[in-house]
C-alpha positions as CSV (number, residue, x, y, z in Angstrom):
1,M,-21.5,-0.8,27.7
2,A,-19.7,-0.6,24.3
3,G,-15.9,-0.7,24.3
4,L,-13.4,0.2,21.7
5,R,-11.7,-2.9,20.3
6,L,-9.5,-1.3,17.6
7,G,-8.8,2.1,16.2
8,P,-9.5,4.9,15.8
9,L,-7.8,5.3,12.4
10,L,-7.8,8.7,10.7
11,R,-8.3,7.7,7.1
12,Y,-9.6,10.4,4.7
13,V,-9.0,14.1,5.1
14,D,-10.5,16.4,2.5
15,W,-7.9,18.4,0.4
16,E,-10.5,20.0,-1.8
17,A,-12.6,22.0,0.7
18,G,-10.7,21.0,3.9
19,G,-13.9,20.6,5.9
20,S,-14.3,16.8,6.3
21,A,-12.6,13.6,7.4
22,T,-13.4,10.0,8.1
23,I,-12.4,8.0,11.2
24,W,-12.6,4.2,11.3
25,V,-13.3,2.3,14.5
26,E,-14.1,-1.3,15.7
27,A,-16.3,-1.7,18.7
28,D,-17.0,-4.8,20.7
29,R,-20.8,-4.6,20.3
30,P,-23.4,-2.7,18.3
31,C,-23.4,1.0,19.2
32,T,-23.4,4.5,17.9
33,A,-19.9,5.8,17.3
34,E,-19.3,9.5,17.7
35,V,-16.3,11.8,17.0
36,R,-16.2,15.2,18.8
37,C,-13.5,17.7,17.9
38,A,-12.2,20.5,20.1
39,D,-13.2,23.1,17.5
40,G,-16.8,21.9,17.4
41,A,-16.7,19.7,14.4
42,Q,-18.3,16.3,14.9
43,G,-19.8,13.2,13.3
44,T,-21.7,10.1,14.2
45,S,-22.4,6.7,12.6
46,R,-24.1,3.5,13.7
47,T,-21.9,0.4,13.6
48,F,-22.4,-2.3,11.0
49,Q,-21.9,-6.0,11.6
50,I,-19.6,-8.4,9.8
51,A,-19.1,-12.0,11.1
52,G,-19.9,-10.9,14.7
53,H,-17.6,-7.8,14.6
54,H,-18.9,-4.2,14.7
55,Y,-17.4,-1.4,12.7
56,A,-18.1,2.2,11.9
57,L,-16.6,4.7,9.5
58,V,-17.5,8.1,11.0
59,P,-17.7,11.1,8.7
60,V,-16.6,14.2,10.5
61,T,-17.8,17.5,9.1
62,G,-17.5,21.2,10.0
63,L,-13.7,21.2,10.2
64,T,-11.9,24.5,9.6
65,P,-9.3,24.5,6.7
66,G,-5.8,25.2,7.8
67,T,-6.2,24.1,11.4
68,T,-5.3,21.3,13.7
69,T,-7.9,20.1,16.2
70,A,-7.9,17.4,18.8
71,Y,-10.7,14.8,18.8
72,E,-12.2,12.2,21.0
73,V,-14.2,9.1,20.3
74,L,-17.4,8.1,22.1
75,L,-19.4,4.9,21.9
76,D,-23.0,5.3,23.0
77,G,-22.1,8.6,24.6
78,R,-19.2,7.2,26.6
79,K,-15.6,8.4,25.9
80,V,-13.3,5.6,24.8
81,W,-10.5,7.5,23.1
82,P,-8.0,8.8,24.1
83,L,-7.4,5.8,26.3
84,E,-7.5,6.5,30.0
85,G,-4.1,7.2,31.3
86,S,-2.6,7.4,27.8
87,L,0.9,9.0,27.7
88,F,0.5,9.9,24.0
89,P,-0.5,13.4,22.9
90,D,-4.1,14.0,21.8
91,S,-5.0,12.6,18.5
92,T,-5.7,15.4,16.0
93,I,-7.1,16.1,12.6
94,R,-5.0,18.5,10.6
95,T,-6.7,20.1,7.7
96,P,-4.8,21.7,4.8
97,D,-5.1,25.3,3.7
98,V,-7.5,25.4,0.8
99,P,-6.4,25.7,-1.9
100,S,-3.2,24.0,-0.9
101,D,-0.3,23.2,-3.2
102,G,2.0,21.4,-0.8
103,V,1.9,18.0,0.7
104,T,4.3,15.7,2.6
105,V,3.9,12.0,1.8
106,S,5.6,9.2,3.7
107,F,5.4,5.7,2.3
108,G,6.6,2.1,2.7
109,S,5.4,-1.5,2.7
110,C,5.8,-4.9,4.2
111,R,5.2,-4.6,7.9
112,W,5.5,-7.8,9.8
113,S,3.9,-6.8,13.1
114,A,4.8,-9.7,15.4
115,A,6.1,-8.2,18.7
116,P,8.9,-10.4,20.2
117,A,8.0,-11.6,23.6
118,D,11.6,-11.1,25.0
119,G,11.9,-7.6,23.7
120,H,14.6,-8.5,21.2
121,D,13.4,-7.9,17.6
122,P,15.2,-10.2,15.2
123,V,14.3,-8.0,12.2
124,G,15.2,-4.7,13.8
125,P,13.1,-1.8,15.0
126,D,9.8,-1.1,13.3
127,A,10.0,2.1,11.2
128,L,6.3,3.0,11.9
129,D,6.9,2.5,15.7
130,T,10.0,4.6,15.5
131,L,8.2,7.4,13.6
132,A,5.4,7.3,16.2
133,V,7.8,7.7,19.1
134,K,9.5,10.6,17.4
135,L,6.3,12.5,16.7
136,A,4.9,11.8,20.1
137,A,8.0,13.1,21.8
138,D,8.4,16.2,19.8
139,P,5.2,18.2,19.0
140,T,7.3,20.5,16.7
141,A,8.5,17.6,14.5
142,V,7.3,17.7,10.9
143,R,4.7,15.0,10.5
144,P,3.5,13.5,7.2
145,D,0.3,14.9,5.8
146,V,-0.5,11.4,4.6
147,L,0.9,7.9,5.1
148,L,0.8,5.5,2.1
149,L,1.0,1.8,3.0
150,L,1.9,0.0,-0.2
151,G,1.0,-3.6,0.6
152,D,1.5,-6.4,3.1
153,Q,-0.2,-4.6,5.9
154,V,-0.8,-8.1,7.4
155,Y,0.8,-11.5,6.7
156,A,-1.8,-14.1,6.3
157,D,0.8,-16.8,5.5
158,E,3.5,-15.9,8.0
159,T,1.9,-15.7,11.5
160,S,3.7,-14.9,14.7
161,E,4.3,-17.4,17.5
162,E,1.6,-15.8,19.6
163,T,-0.9,-16.0,16.7
164,R,0.0,-19.6,16.0
165,T,-0.7,-20.5,19.7
166,W,-4.1,-18.7,19.3
167,L,-4.8,-20.6,16.1
168,A,-4.0,-23.9,17.7
169,A,-6.6,-23.3,20.3
170,R,-9.2,-23.0,17.5
171,R,-8.3,-25.8,15.2
172,D,-5.9,-28.6,14.3
173,L,-2.8,-27.0,12.7
174,S,-1.8,-30.3,11.2
175,E,-4.7,-29.8,8.7
176,P,-4.3,-27.3,5.9
177,P,-3.8,-24.4,5.9
178,G,-1.8,-25.1,9.1
179,A,-0.5,-22.0,10.9
180,E,-1.7,-19.7,8.2
181,V,-5.1,-17.9,8.6
182,A,-8.1,-19.7,7.4
183,D,-11.2,-17.5,7.8
184,Y,-12.5,-14.0,8.6
185,E,-12.2,-14.4,12.4
186,E,-8.5,-15.3,12.0
187,Y,-8.0,-12.3,9.8
188,T,-9.4,-10.1,12.5
189,R,-6.6,-11.5,14.8
190,L,-4.0,-10.3,12.3
191,Y,-5.4,-6.7,12.3
192,D,-5.7,-6.8,16.1
193,E,-2.0,-7.8,16.4
194,S,-0.9,-5.2,13.8
195,W,-3.0,-2.1,14.8
196,S,-3.2,-2.5,18.5
197,D,0.5,-1.9,18.9
198,P,0.3,1.3,21.1
199,E,2.7,3.4,19.1
200,V,1.2,2.4,15.7
201,R,-2.3,2.7,17.1
202,W,-1.6,6.3,18.1
203,L,0.2,7.1,14.8
204,L,-2.7,5.9,12.7
205,S,-5.1,7.8,14.8
206,T,-3.5,11.1,14.0
207,V,-1.9,10.8,10.5
208,P,-4.2,10.1,7.6
209,S,-3.5,6.8,5.7
210,C,-4.1,5.4,2.2
211,M,-3.6,1.6,1.7
212,I,-3.5,-1.1,-1.0
213,F,-3.0,-4.8,-0.7
214,D,-0.1,-7.0,-1.9
215,D,0.3,-10.8,-2.0
216,H,0.9,-11.5,1.7
217,D,-2.4,-9.8,2.6
218,V,-3.8,-13.0,1.1
219,I,-0.9,-15.4,0.4
220,D,2.6,-15.3,-1.0
221,D,2.6,-15.0,-4.9
222,W,-1.2,-14.4,-5.0
223,N,-2.3,-14.6,-8.6
224,T,1.1,-15.4,-10.0
225,S,-0.3,-17.4,-12.9
226,A,-3.4,-19.2,-14.2
227,S,-2.0,-22.6,-13.3
228,W,-1.1,-21.4,-9.8
229,L,-4.7,-20.2,-9.3
230,A,-6.2,-23.4,-10.7
231,E,-4.1,-25.4,-8.2
232,M,-5.2,-23.2,-5.3
233,R,-8.8,-23.5,-6.2
234,E,-8.5,-27.3,-6.0
235,T,-7.5,-27.1,-2.3
236,P,-10.3,-27.5,0.3
237,W,-9.3,-24.3,2.2
238,W,-8.6,-21.8,-0.5
239,Q,-12.2,-20.6,-1.1
240,E,-12.7,-19.6,2.5
241,R,-9.3,-18.0,2.6
242,I,-9.7,-15.8,-0.5
243,L,-13.2,-14.7,0.5
244,S,-12.1,-13.8,4.0
245,G,-9.1,-12.0,2.7
246,L,-11.2,-9.8,0.4
247,M,-13.9,-9.3,3.0
248,S,-11.4,-8.2,5.6
249,Y,-9.5,-6.0,3.2
250,W,-12.8,-4.2,2.3
251,V,-13.6,-3.6,5.9
252,Y,-10.2,-2.8,7.4
253,Q,-8.5,-1.1,4.5
254,H,-10.6,-0.3,1.4
255,L,-13.4,1.6,3.0
256,G,-11.1,4.2,4.5
257,N,-9.5,4.9,1.1
258,L,-12.8,6.4,-0.1
259,S,-14.1,9.9,0.2
260,P,-17.4,10.7,1.9
261,E,-18.9,11.3,-1.5
262,E,-17.7,7.9,-2.8
263,L,-19.0,6.2,0.3
264,E,-22.4,7.9,-0.1
265,S,-22.7,6.4,-3.6
266,D,-21.3,2.9,-2.8
267,E,-24.2,0.4,-3.1
268,L,-22.4,-2.3,-1.1
269,Y,-21.6,0.0,1.8
270,A,-25.2,1.2,1.9
271,A,-26.5,-2.4,1.8
272,V,-24.1,-3.6,4.6
273,R,-25.0,-0.6,6.8
274,A,-28.7,-1.1,6.2
275,S,-28.6,-4.8,7.2
276,P,-28.7,-6.1,10.7
277,D,-25.8,-8.4,9.6
278,G,-23.9,-7.6,6.4
279,T,-21.8,-10.8,6.4
280,D,-23.7,-12.6,3.6
281,R,-23.9,-9.5,1.5
282,L,-20.2,-8.9,1.8
283,K,-19.3,-12.5,1.2
284,N,-21.3,-12.5,-2.0
285,F,-19.5,-9.4,-3.1
286,A,-16.1,-11.1,-2.3
287,A,-17.2,-14.2,-4.3
288,E,-18.0,-12.1,-7.3
289,A,-14.7,-10.2,-7.0
290,D,-12.8,-13.5,-6.9
291,A,-14.7,-15.1,-9.8
292,H,-14.8,-12.0,-11.9
293,P,-12.0,-9.6,-10.9
294,A,-12.9,-7.1,-13.6
295,S,-16.2,-6.5,-11.8
296,V,-14.5,-4.7,-8.9
297,R,-12.1,-1.8,-8.8
298,W,-9.8,-1.6,-5.8
299,S,-7.7,1.1,-7.3
300,Y,-8.5,4.7,-6.4
301,R,-7.4,8.3,-6.9
302,R,-6.7,11.0,-4.4
303,D,-5.8,14.6,-5.1
304,F,-3.7,16.5,-2.4
305,G,-3.9,20.0,-3.7
306,R,-1.6,20.0,-6.8
307,T,-0.4,16.4,-6.2
308,R,-2.3,13.5,-7.7
309,L,-2.1,10.0,-6.3
310,L,-3.2,7.0,-8.3
311,M,-3.1,3.9,-6.1
312,V,-3.1,0.9,-8.5
313,D,-4.2,-2.6,-7.7
314,T,-1.5,-4.9,-9.1
315,R,-2.8,-8.2,-7.6
316,A,-6.6,-8.7,-8.1
317,A,-6.8,-6.8,-11.4
318,R,-4.5,-9.2,-13.3
319,V,-5.3,-11.1,-16.4
320,L,-3.7,-14.6,-16.0
321,E,-4.4,-16.3,-19.3
322,E,-0.9,-17.1,-20.5
323,K,-1.2,-15.7,-24.0
324,N,-2.9,-12.5,-22.8
325,R,-1.2,-11.9,-19.5
326,A,-1.6,-8.4,-18.2
327,M,-0.9,-6.7,-14.9
328,L,-4.2,-4.8,-15.3
329,D,-7.4,-5.9,-17.1
330,A,-8.5,-3.7,-19.9
331,D,-11.0,-1.6,-17.9
332,E,-8.5,-1.1,-15.1
333,A,-5.8,0.0,-17.5
334,R,-8.2,2.4,-19.2
335,W,-9.2,3.9,-15.8
336,V,-5.5,4.4,-14.8
337,R,-4.8,6.1,-18.1
338,E,-7.9,8.4,-17.9
339,Q,-7.0,9.4,-14.3
340,A,-3.4,10.1,-15.2
341,L,-4.2,12.3,-18.1
342,A,-7.4,14.0,-16.9
343,G,-6.9,17.6,-15.9
344,R,-3.2,17.8,-16.8
345,G,-1.9,21.3,-15.9
346,T,-4.0,21.2,-12.7
347,Y,-1.4,19.1,-10.9
348,D,2.3,19.5,-10.4
349,H,3.2,16.0,-9.3
350,L,1.8,12.6,-10.4
351,L,2.3,9.7,-7.9
352,I,1.6,6.2,-9.1
353,G,1.3,3.9,-6.1
354,T,1.9,0.2,-7.1
355,S,2.9,-2.4,-4.5
356,L,5.3,-4.0,-7.1
357,P,8.1,-1.9,-8.6
358,W,7.9,-1.0,-12.2
359,L,11.7,-0.7,-12.6
360,L,13.7,-3.5,-11.0
361,P,17.5,-4.2,-11.1
362,P,18.2,-4.9,-14.8
363,L,19.2,-8.5,-14.3
364,I,16.0,-9.3,-12.5
365,H,13.9,-7.4,-15.1
366,D,15.5,-9.4,-17.9
367,A,15.1,-12.7,-15.9
368,E,11.4,-12.0,-15.4
369,S,10.7,-11.1,-19.0
370,W,12.7,-14.1,-20.2
371,N,10.7,-16.3,-17.8
372,A,7.4,-14.8,-19.2
373,A,8.5,-15.8,-22.7
374,L,9.3,-19.3,-21.6
375,C,5.9,-19.7,-19.9
376,R,4.2,-18.4,-23.1
377,G,5.9,-21.3,-24.9
378,E,8.4,-19.3,-26.9
379,R,11.0,-22.1,-26.4
380,G,8.7,-25.1,-26.4
381,E,6.6,-27.1,-23.9
382,R,9.5,-28.4,-21.9
383,W,10.9,-24.9,-21.3
384,A,7.4,-23.7,-20.5
385,R,7.1,-26.3,-17.7
386,F,10.5,-25.2,-16.4
387,G,9.5,-21.6,-16.6
388,E,6.3,-22.0,-14.6
389,D,8.2,-23.9,-11.8
390,L,10.9,-21.2,-11.8
391,R,8.3,-18.4,-11.7
392,R,6.8,-19.7,-8.5
393,R,10.0,-20.6,-6.8
394,A,11.7,-17.3,-7.6
395,D,8.7,-14.9,-7.3
396,L,9.1,-13.8,-10.9
397,E,5.8,-11.8,-11.1
398,H,6.5,-8.1,-11.1
399,W,5.7,-5.7,-13.9
400,A,8.6,-7.1,-16.0
401,A,6.8,-10.5,-15.9
402,F,3.9,-8.8,-17.8
403,P,5.9,-7.3,-20.7
404,D,3.0,-5.7,-22.5
405,S,1.8,-4.0,-19.3
406,F,5.3,-2.8,-18.5
407,E,5.5,-1.2,-22.0
408,K,2.1,0.4,-21.7
409,L,3.0,1.9,-18.3
410,A,6.2,3.3,-19.8
411,R,4.2,4.9,-22.7
412,L,1.6,6.3,-20.3
413,I,4.3,7.8,-18.0
414,A,6.0,9.4,-21.0
415,E,2.7,10.8,-22.2
416,A,1.6,12.1,-18.8
417,G,5.1,13.7,-18.3
418,S,5.4,15.4,-21.7
419,G,4.2,18.7,-23.1
420,P,3.4,22.2,-21.9
421,D,1.0,20.9,-19.2
422,A,3.5,18.3,-17.9
423,P,3.9,17.9,-14.1
424,A,7.3,18.5,-12.6
425,T,7.6,14.9,-11.5
426,V,6.1,11.5,-12.2
427,C,7.0,9.1,-9.3
428,V,6.2,5.4,-9.2
429,L,6.0,4.5,-5.5
430,S,6.5,0.8,-4.7
431,G,7.5,-1.7,-2.0
432,D,7.6,-5.5,-1.9
433,V,11.3,-6.3,-2.5
434,H,12.5,-5.7,1.1
435,H,15.0,-3.0,0.3
436,A,15.0,0.6,-1.0
437,Y,16.4,2.3,-4.1
438,I,15.9,5.1,-6.5
439,A,15.9,4.4,-10.3
440,E,15.5,6.8,-13.2
441,P,14.4,5.7,-16.7
442,K,15.7,7.0,-20.0
443,W,13.7,7.0,-23.2
444,P,15.6,6.4,-26.5
445,D,13.5,8.9,-28.4
446,G,13.9,11.7,-25.8
447,A,13.0,12.2,-22.2
448,P,9.6,13.5,-21.0
449,D,9.5,17.0,-19.6
450,A,8.8,15.7,-16.1
451,R,11.5,14.1,-14.0
452,V,10.5,10.4,-13.8
453,L,11.6,8.2,-10.8
454,Q,11.0,4.8,-9.5
455,L,11.0,5.2,-5.7
456,T,11.0,1.8,-3.9
457,C,10.8,1.6,-0.1
458,S,10.5,-1.7,1.7
459,P,10.3,-3.1,4.3
460,V,8.8,-1.1,7.1
461,H,9.4,-4.0,9.5
462,N,10.8,-7.2,8.0
463,S,14.1,-8.7,6.9
464,I,15.9,-10.0,3.8
465,P,18.5,-12.9,3.7
466,R,22.1,-11.9,3.1
467,S,22.1,-14.0,-0.1
468,I,19.2,-12.1,-1.5
469,R,20.9,-8.8,-0.6
470,L,23.9,-9.9,-2.6
471,G,21.6,-10.9,-5.5
472,F,20.0,-7.5,-5.6
473,R,23.4,-5.7,-5.6
474,F,24.6,-7.9,-8.4
475,G,21.4,-7.3,-10.3
476,W,22.5,-3.6,-10.7
477,S,26.1,-4.4,-11.7
478,R,27.6,-4.4,-15.2
479,A,28.1,-8.1,-15.0
480,G,24.5,-8.5,-13.9
481,R,23.3,-6.5,-16.9
482,R,25.3,-8.7,-19.3
483,L,23.8,-11.8,-17.8
484,G,20.4,-10.3,-18.1
485,H,21.1,-9.6,-21.8
486,A,21.9,-13.3,-22.2
487,F,18.5,-14.2,-20.7
488,A,16.8,-11.7,-23.1
489,R,18.5,-13.3,-26.1
490,H,17.5,-16.8,-25.1
491,G,13.9,-15.7,-24.6
492,R,13.9,-13.6,-27.7
493,T,12.3,-10.8,-25.7
494,G,14.0,-7.9,-27.3
495,R,15.0,-4.8,-25.2
496,P,12.5,-2.9,-23.0
497,P,11.3,0.5,-24.4
498,V,13.3,2.3,-21.7
499,D,16.6,2.0,-20.1
500,W,17.2,2.9,-16.5
501,R,19.9,3.4,-13.9
502,R,20.1,3.3,-10.2
503,T,20.6,6.8,-8.7
504,G,20.2,5.9,-5.0
505,G,20.7,2.8,-2.9
506,P,20.3,0.0,-2.5
507,W,19.5,0.5,1.2
508,F,18.7,-2.5,3.5
509,G,16.9,-2.2,6.8
510,N,13.5,-1.0,8.0
511,H,12.7,2.4,6.6
512,L,10.3,5.0,5.3
513,M,10.6,7.4,2.3
514,T,9.1,10.9,2.5
515,L,8.3,13.1,-0.4
516,T,8.0,16.8,0.2
517,L,6.1,18.5,-2.6
518,R,5.6,22.2,-2.7
519,G,4.6,23.9,-5.9
520,R,6.9,22.3,-8.6
521,M,9.6,21.6,-6.0
522,A,10.1,18.0,-4.9
523,G,12.4,16.7,-2.1
524,L,13.0,13.1,-1.0
525,R,14.3,11.7,2.3
526,L,14.9,8.2,3.3
527,D,14.8,7.4,7.1
528,Q,16.0,4.2,8.6
529,A,15.0,2.8,12.0
530,Q,18.1,2.0,13.9
531,A,18.4,0.4,17.3
532,V,20.3,2.4,20.0
533,A,21.8,0.5,23.0
534,G,19.8,1.3,26.2
535,A,17.4,3.7,24.4
536,A,14.5,3.8,22.0
537,A,15.2,3.3,18.4
538,L,15.8,6.4,16.2
539,L,15.0,7.4,12.7
540,V,18.3,8.2,11.0
541,T,18.3,9.9,7.7
542,A,20.2,7.8,5.1
543,D,19.5,10.0,2.1
544,D,18.2,13.5,1.6
545,R,18.0,15.0,-1.9
546,Q,16.3,17.6,-4.0
547,L,14.5,16.1,-7.0
548,T,13.5,19.3,-8.7
549,A,13.9,23.0,-8.5
550,D,10.8,25.2,-8.4
551,R,11.1,26.1,-12.1
552,D,8.0,28.4,-12.0
553,P,7.3,29.9,-8.5
554,S,4.2,31.5,-9.8
555,H,2.8,28.1,-10.8
556,S,1.2,27.3,-7.5
557,G,-2.5,27.3,-8.3
558,P,-4.8,26.0,-11.0
């Protein structure tokens, strides 16, 4: 008798016709997974096998636009979801009105999922947990239309005490990679730990999600530099680690980002499903993706009515050759440009999801561009060696550390946001840096017509040392800017093509940002998870602002 090991996760919901969705599940043995909705919509799929685990991504069709319907999951005809005795409301699929011009998007990154055994959480309450409790307790509460998880969904290099105990029962932790995960089976443990949390499990079953990886999904500072990668490839454990990281990402995160039409044309997905055991086929794909990153595209586009999301891979798509460093390879950069500019006038808001912030505190930006110049050899070989060591120690590998890519993104944003067909907003959504802030750029030759914002929200559940908090605050200060200018002079980097200022934050804690986009109107709210003595944690609004007015109320359709 098949059982439900993990899931269900509601991943894709159709915003074009409103009649389909996909739901991801992991079963404990081969079976047929079925989703039945209260309104009669349904879908079935046979599980596929990877490394002894059994998964299905069930396409649900026949949904009615503009409705909310409860669903249940069956394995080989036996109901396994909702869980027996569950205190949570029914999981539902909510479809938009079609055509729809409004969407509510919540986003964040960096969720360390370790549950403290004694009930005391040293990093504070989990923002996703807290959101789930709020929505489950109040059926009238406004829930996001989609949840964007911008990296570090799991921490392969920072495991919990419970996972370390589990790892120690499998192998000798005195041998590399020690208490970090080593193979695919150990990655499945991380997803079990993260997604079986009851509150988060229910939340992900009823709110659609889009995901992208960041470094900790594989290892801290993944693809920082060519020399870093060369050193990692010399270790005896790296090959299995990177292949397992890419394989598990494809199964647990990437597949659910795709539409049913994209899945239908995906040759790898078809091959894995057609095979009794897709492990070797997927491992070969991961090996090719590792050896030739440009052969694979992890980035993707989603349109939510008149809001366009470009979720951009800023880890695996990098060019690491020192003289030609780029955040995105040429094909990837071309794809991002095409997607941002295609059909302008048919969308009111452009969201660029990138795990790493485009605009950092000015001091940190200048330090990273200075460091990039040193590593290129601008100040000689001795400085280059110093620069590489500093780059790794200080995590200097954001957009600013790839100056050409930073400038190209600035030009693309200005182009996408200018002219009579410009959207109302262009928002860069990011995480990674374990605090939240709002920054707005200014172009010296005139601002785009769209309002452009860097919206950074991190972590969902993690912490940041006090010293680093002080460093980030100083990075925004006048003194910090002056110090940054000194770095720029030493590195002969020149000034960036845009200037920017902080217009919100910094905020520290565990939080989520929510964009409410209706027509050409945009509103932003930041909610922090705060502990309450003797009660469940609460989401407390730390900031709530209007980003734009609806300048043209009639502009609500293509």
